[in-house]
VEXRO-27751 format. One record per residue (C-alpha): x, y, z. Coordinates in steps of 0.02 Angstrom, whole numbers, plus 32768, in hexadecimal, padded with zeros to 4 digits. Layout:
<pts>
XYZ
...
</pts>
This chain:
<pts>
83FA846B81C2
83FF83CC813F
83768355813B
836282AD80F7
82BE824280FF
82D2818980D5
8253810980AA
8275806D8121
82587FAE80D8
81EE7F1080FE
82157E7080F5
81B97DC880E2
81C67D1480FE
81EA7C918073
81367C64805C
810E7D318048
81707D377F97
80FE7DAF7F42
817F7DB97EA1
81F87D5B7E36
82637DE37E2A
826F7E827EBC
81F07E3E7F33
81D57EF77F66
81587F8C7F23
81987FE67E77
813480597EA7
819B810D7ED5
816B813E7F9D
80D881C67F8A
80DC81FF801A
818182348036
818E826D7F84
80FC82E87FC1
813A83128068
8200833F8012
81A183B37F94
8148840E8011
81CE8432808C
825384507FE9
81DC84E17FB2
81E885128062
8298852E806B
82DD849B80C3
836B8431809D
832E837F8072
835A82E48015
82D7825B7FFF
831981AC7FEF
82BF80EE7FE9
832A8069804B
829F7FE4803E
82B57FF17F67
83757FF47F6D
83877F5F7FE9
83267EEA7F76
83607F227EDE
84187F147F21
83E17E5F7F4E
83927E4A7EA5
83FA7E7B7E2E
84A07E937E87
849A7E0B7EF7
84C47E687F8D
84DD7DFA802D
844E7E3F8097
84097DDE814D
83507DFF8173
832A7D8981EA
83757DFA8285
82D17E638253
82517DC5828E
82AA7DB18322
823A7E398391
829D7E038447
833E7E2483F8
82FF7ED083BC
82D67F09844E
83697ED484AD
83CC7F338436
835A7FCE8449
830D7FC684E4
83AA7F748560
84357FB384E0
84727F2884CE
85037F16844F
84D47EBF83C2
856C7EB58329
850C7E5E82B6
84747EF982A4
85007F7C829E
85577F288220
84C17F0981B6
84827FBF81DE
8549800681B6
852F7FA4810B
848E7FE580E9
84F380AF80FB
854880788047
849980808003
843A81098053
84E2819380AA
849781E1815B
852D8223819D
852782E38197
847082F381A1
842F8350824A
8373830C8238
8352826A8208
8293823E81D4
8272819181BD
81C481598170
816D809F81A2
8106804C810E
807C7FD9811E
80927F2F8137
7FFC7EB4814A
80887E168152
80DE7E3581FD
81477EB3826B
81DC7EB88210
81C27F7D81D0
81B17FA68279
822F7F3F82D9
82BC7F8B8242
827F80258263
829C80328325
83497FD78315
837F80448288
834880F682F0
83B880A9838A
84398088830B
8433813182C4
8427818A836F
84C1812F83A0
853C81478326
850081FC82EC
84798236836F
8404828482E3
836482DA8318
8308824482DC
8235824B82AE
81D881BF827D
813581BB821F
80ED815F817F
806B80DA81A0
7FDF81048223
7FD380578266
8096803E8263
80BC80DC82AF
803E80AC834B
808280118360
812680608370
810B80CD83FF
80828059844E
80F77FC68440
81A57FEC8418
81CB809F844A
828F80C5844D
82C1816584A3
8334816A83E2
828E81B48389
8273826F83C4
81DA827C8380
814F82108331
80F7825882B6
8045822182A2
7FC182448210
7FED82C38178
80A982F3819E
80D183848131
808C840A819F
80D383B48241
817583A981EB
817C845781AA
815584AB8265
81C5842182C2
823E84418247
823A851A8246
82498514830D
82DF849B830D
83398509828B
830685AB82F8
833585508396
82A1856183F1
823D84E68474
81F784498413
8195842F8498
810784AA8495
80E284C583C3
805285378397
7FEB84CF8329
8033841A836B
7FD483A083BE
804483528441
802682B8848A
80CE82C18506
80D282278544
80E181C084AC
814282628462
80C5825283D9
808A82F1836A
7FFF831D82F2
7FCB83AF8296
7F2883C9823A
7F5183C9817A
7ED6839580F8
7F1E83C8805A
7F7D83617FB4
802783A37F9F
807C83967EE0
810B830D7EF3
81AE83097EC6
820C825D7E98
82BE82B07E82
833B82667EEF
82F481CC7EEB
834681337EA1
82BE812B7DFD
832580B07DA0
82F6801C7E30
824A80597DFE
825980167D54
821B7F767D30
82A47EF37D0D
82927E427CFA
83157DBB7CF3
83097D327C5A
829B7C9F7C75
82597C0B7C05
819F7C687BE0
81147C0E7B71
81427C327AAB
80907C947AB1
80DD7D177B34
818F7D127B16
81A37D9C7AA2
81257E227B0B
81867DEB7BB2
823D7DFB7B70
81F87EA37B31
81A27ECB7BD8
824A7EA47C38
82AC7F1C7BCA
822E7FA67BDF
82617FFC7C6D
81A080097C97
8192809B7D0C
80EE80B67D80
80E8815B7DFA
805581737E68
7FF982057E8D
7F4C82347EED
7EE882BD7EE4
7E6082A67F67
7E7682978023
7DF88230808E
7D5581D58066
7C9281F2807E
7C6B814C80A7
7C6080F6813D
7C8180378121
7CA9800281DC
7D1D7FA881B7
7DAD8004815F
7E10808881D6
7DE4810B8180
7D2B80FF81A7
7D2F81898235
7D7181FE81BF
7D1C8270812B
7D5082B38086
7DDB831A80B1
7E1A8362800B
7DFA83617F5A
7E7C83957EEC
7E34841B7E53
7E2B83A57DCF
7E6B84317D43
7F0784397DEC
7F2C83757DEA
7F17836B7D20
7FA884057D1F
801483A17D94
800483067D48
804683517C9E
80E383907D02
80EE82F17D4D
80EC82A47C98
816C833C7C5C
81DF83197CD7
81E782527CDE
8176820C7C4A
8147816A7CC0
80CF80DE7C65
803D81177CC5
800A81517D7F
7FC280EB7E10
7F3881677E57
7F32813A7F12
7E9581767F38
7E0D812B7FA1
7D8B812C7F07
7DA581A57E5E
7CFB81B87E51
7CC5823C7F04
7C47827E7E7B
7BFD82627DCA
7C33832B7DB7
7D0383147DF5
7D2A82867D95
7CBF82D17CF2
7D3B83707CFA
7DE683107D2B
7DD282A57C94
7DA183447C23
7E39839B7C65
7E9F83127C49
7E6482F27B91
7E6283A17B68
7F2B83A97B98
7F4683207B2E
7FA182C37BB6
7F9F821C7B60
7FB181CF7C0C
7F79812F7C54
7F3381087D04
7EF2809D7D8E
7E9580D47E1E
7DFD80917E89
7D3B80A87E76
7C8E808D7EB3
7C0E805C7E58
7B8480B87E7B
7BE081667E2E
7BF6810F7D7C
7B9B81007CE4
7BD280C37C34
7BEF81757BD8
7C5881A37C7E
7CB6810A7C62
7CC781257BB6
7D1A81BA7BD7
7D85817E7C6C
7DE181117BE9
7DE881977B73
7E4682007BF8
7EC5814A7C0F
7E7380E67C90
7EA9802B7C73
7E7A7FED7D21
7DF480087D9D
7DF27FAF7E50
7D3F7F8D7E9F
7D2C7F777F40
7C877F077F73
7CD27EB08014
7C4D7E217FE2
7BB67DE97F8F
7B497DD6800F
7ABD7E608024
7AA57E3780D5
7B567E668104
7B767EFA808A
7AE17F4580F7
7B3E7F19818B
7BDE7F688166
7B9D80188121
7BD37FF48070
7B4580538034
7B54800A7F8E
7AEC7F797F36
7B2B7ECC7ECF
7ACA7F0D7E32
7B107FA57E30
7BC37F4D7E22
7B9B7ECC7DAC
7B537F637D3A
7BFC7FD57D52
7C7E7F2F7D39
7C1E7F1D7CA7
7C207FAB7C4A
7CDD7FBB7C85
7D067F097C3B
7CB77F2C7B8C
7D1B7FDE7B80
7DBB7F967BA0
7DDC7FB97C57
7E2B7F3E7CBA
7DC07F0D7D7C
7DFD7EE37E10
7D917E9B7E8D
7DAE7EA87F48
7D587E2B7FC0
7D6F7E248074
7D667D7080C8
7D227D558158
7CC97DEE8195
7C7A7DF38245
7BC67D85824B
7C0F7D47819D
7B967CA1817C
7B867C0D8102
7AF67C6A80A0
7B807D088098
7C177C9D805D
7B987C5A7FC9
7B567D017F8F
7C007D467F7D
7C267CAB7F10
7B897CBB7EB3
7BBE7D807E7A
7C767D447E61
7C467CAF7DEF
7BA67D247D8A
7C2A7DA97D6B
7CD27D407D5B
7CDD7D767CA1
7CDE7E1E7CB5
7D537E177D48
7E027E297D25
7E637E107DD6
7E157DD57E77
7E6A7E137F14
7E447DAA7FAE
7E507DDF8058
7E367D918106
7DD77E03818B
7E4C7E5781E9
7E1B7EE88270
7E587F84825E
7E88803382BF
7E2680BC82AA
7D828046825D
7CEC805F8294
7CEB7FA682DE
7D8C7FCB834A
7D468066838C
7C8D803883AD
7C9A7F8383C4
7BFF7F628414
7B9B7FCE839F
7BC57F43830F
7BC27EA4837B
7C797E7B83B7
7CCD7E6B845E
7D727E4C84B2
7DE47E8F8433
7E977E648466
7F4E7E69841A
7F837DDF83C6
80007E228344
7FDD7D9C82DE
80467D3F824F
7FF77C9C8229
80617BF781EB
807D7BD7812A
800E7B408144
7FA27B8E81B0
7F777C208143
7F6A7BDD80AF
7F6B7C548026
7F317D0080A5
7FAE7D7980AB
7F637DE38147
7FCE7DFC81CF
7F457E038260
7F677E7D82EF
7EC07E6C834A
7E547DE1838F
7D967DF983B5
7D117D9883E8
7C467D9B8395
7BD07DD08408
7B587D3A8409
7BD07CFC838C
7C577CAB836D
7CFB7CC783F3
7DA37CD88396
7DE87C308384
7D5C7C038336
7D4C7CAA82D1
7DEA7C928293
7DE47BE68246
7D407C0A81F6
7D7A7CA681AC
7E137C2F815E
7D957BC3811E
7D317C4780CF
7DC37C78805F
7DED7BCD8038
7D3B7BB07FFF
7D467C5C7F9A
7DDF7C497F53
7DCF7B827F1E
7D167BC17ED7
7D647C437E64
7DF87BC17E22
7E6E7BEE7EAC
7EE87C7E7ECF
7F157CEF7E32
7FF87CA57DFD
801F7D6B7DCA
80A57D937E5A
804C7E357E9F
80F67E9F7E92
80FE7E8F7DDE
80327E837DAD
80397F527D95
80BC7F637D2C
80997EE67CAF
7FF17F207C93
80117FC87C7C
80A47F8A7C0B
80217F327BB4
7F937FB27BAD
8022803A7B5D
80537FA57AD0
7F997F587AB9
7F177FE67ACF
7E787FB67B28
7E717F017AD4
7E457EB77B78
7E3A7E0C7B36
7EE77E0B7AEA
7F2C7E497B8C
7EC67DE87BE7
7F207D437B92
7FC07D7C7B97
7FBF7DA67C50
7F677D047C92
7FF57CAE7C36
808D7D097C7D
80477D107D18
80457C547D25
80F17C497CE6
81267CDD7D59
80D07C767DEC
81227BEC7DCF
81B87C527DED
81867C847E93
81587C0D7ED9
82027BBB7E94
82517C427F08
81E07C0F7FA2
822F7B6B7F93
82E37BA67F81
82C07C258010
827B7BA28088
</pts>
């Protein structure tokens, strides 16, 4: 029984150009890499592929013609999938994609939907593609991936072409279903599987983290390659080297869940589900380094310092193995000190991202952040002094945000601007699974309703968020007022800090790893070059937006 798992694409409006090159993430998909490794170790004949990177790569570098507009047309996709109306153009698109990602001969197709905070093209493509595959080859189709997207699929775009939706971790669920199918057993009453019969969704509790494999993915497509451009003199030689470098960054995670309960987070109902032993994580990193020799690793943990002792042991293991790797992760400020940050640097840490969200003490208490501004200020100052790149996540428009809260955030950012290398600005959006969504009355919001809103270019300005739900503040702002206040808050914060940063989102990771590999932890030199190149790449990105428009 041959099985293929495919990462599906998502597309962007012209103003959402996030790169001057590919305009899609250059990180290989960790989720399907983990599932593939898990199923291979249990004897399944499974192949993995990434349709997302292939579409964007072929369009950018090989000039493949591809029309993404049908996947912005919700009514058209619904007609094709639910009303079985022929759509020759759609089917021609999917037929051409078979050259990039062959599907004939596979008994089972596993479709992985990625996150999209911009629009719904991820789910619209998925349901149309599943319909095409079922009609042409009639494989057994299961769909999983980013939880919110999967729920949106079966709540709003359910299609008989999809045999099962997998919610939550897919490894164990897929093993149980595929083994039963292989043996010809009834799939409607499998032991250990939680069913929602009406939605054909299944879930299996599984909290471990498996060692991934990236074999079978088009790894050369993830290596950074740039196009020639006229850069300022001081950056030209560095950029030329970067464009030729083939910089490769691999994702890896070893902590599942989060022990904190920040009310806006989609994991705020959860817990710390699994921590891979520190020395096992280091051993896996050693094997990944031997197999793929990446430039660095993007650790995908909610926070690397779930405890000081764990992080100490992890860094010690990396140092003892002489891995000489580079890595980046998120962290909390309240489990860091200068000595530990020094050890992290020695173990290869080049960047830490801190989610402070707001500089307002009042709002920090409201969102249950369990941290104070002074802790963060000290942590980012130490990190900066040690040459570790620091990023700060900010959320504008939190429920009940007032003018003083906005000014507190601006004041915090201005005080610490010299120690912060990157600002990540976000507008607040209500997430499924968060405490705010599940217990709205407790936190002062009501009348939650589905808006599935992608604001216009003029309206959204710099904001990148796709807003699925509107809401009213109890005794406060109604949705129309709240939406406007959120955009105004965003503009005030971004403007106060000198505007949105220029470096294209989908290129900055690779460039940062390239610079640290080249210059060590000389953060001043790295920052100067990063900003100079960012300005030029930002102009290229804006030019592409104009061309698309």
